[in-house]
C-alpha positions, -999 to 999 in steps of 0.1 A, spaced: 0 0 0 30 23 -6 11 41 -34 -18 51 -12 5 63 16 21 87 -9 -13 102 -17 -22 105 20 10 125 26 5 148 -4 -9 182 3 -42 195 -11 -25 217 -37 -5 187 -50 -36 165 -51 -56 192 -70 -28 197 -95 -26 160 -101 -64 158 -105 -65 186 -130 -38 169 -150 -60 139 -156 -88 160 -172 -72 160 -207 -70 122 -207 -107 119 -200 -115 145 -227 -92 125 -251 -111 93 -244 -144 111 -250 -131 124 -284 -118 89 -292 -153 74 -286 -174 103 -301 -152 124 -324 -166 159 -330 -152 194 -336 -169 205 -303 -150 179 -283 -117 187 -301 -122 224 -294 -128 216 -257 -96 195 -255 -73 224 -265 -79 246 -234 -82 216 -211 -47 205 -223 -33 239 -214 -50 237 -180 -34 203 -174 0 215 -184 -3 246 -162 -15 225 -133 15 202 -137 39 232 -138 22 247 -107 26 214 -89 63 212 -98 70 247 -87 50 242 -55 71 211 -48 103 229 -54 92 258 -31 86 232 -3 121 217 -10 137 251 -7 117 258 25 130 225 39 166 234 31 161 267 48 146 251 79 174 225 84 206 235 100 228 207 86 212 200 52 204 164 45 209 161 8 192 127 6 160 144 18 165 172 -7 169 146 -35 137 127 -24 118 160 -22 129 171 -56 119 138 -71 85 140 -55 81 176 -68 84 163 -103 55 139 -100 27 163 -110 45 175 -142 54 139 -151 17 129 -146 6 159 -167 29 150 -196 18 114 -195 -19 123 -194 -14 148 -223 5 122 -243 -24 98 -238 -50 124 -246 -34 135 -279 -29 99 -289 -66 93 -284 -72 124 -305 -50 111 -333 -69 78 -333 -102 96 -331 -93 118 -361 -84 87 -381 -117 71 -371 -136 103 -381 -119 104 -415 -127 67 -422 -163 61 -411 
């Protein structure tokens, strides 16, 4: 249950940024199943929102790492490394979700072109 303990320890801002990064994947699946110009037009701003949420999660994580460095008198660089790795999770999730979403769009466009 290591995965669920990570989510329990994440802050509300990290959880929200990771949740928003998943919206493009859902919109991509919707376009894959029911391709239309309306869904494609909706996917573009949702993709930007997912990207910006991932970037915000990354920066918030790095802010917390820098705060941790400031709070410790002897800096434990292993903790800094783990914190930096955890800070990259929202952006990595955002890139993965965006990749999946736009692959769904590519397949949906092919399906739409060949009825």
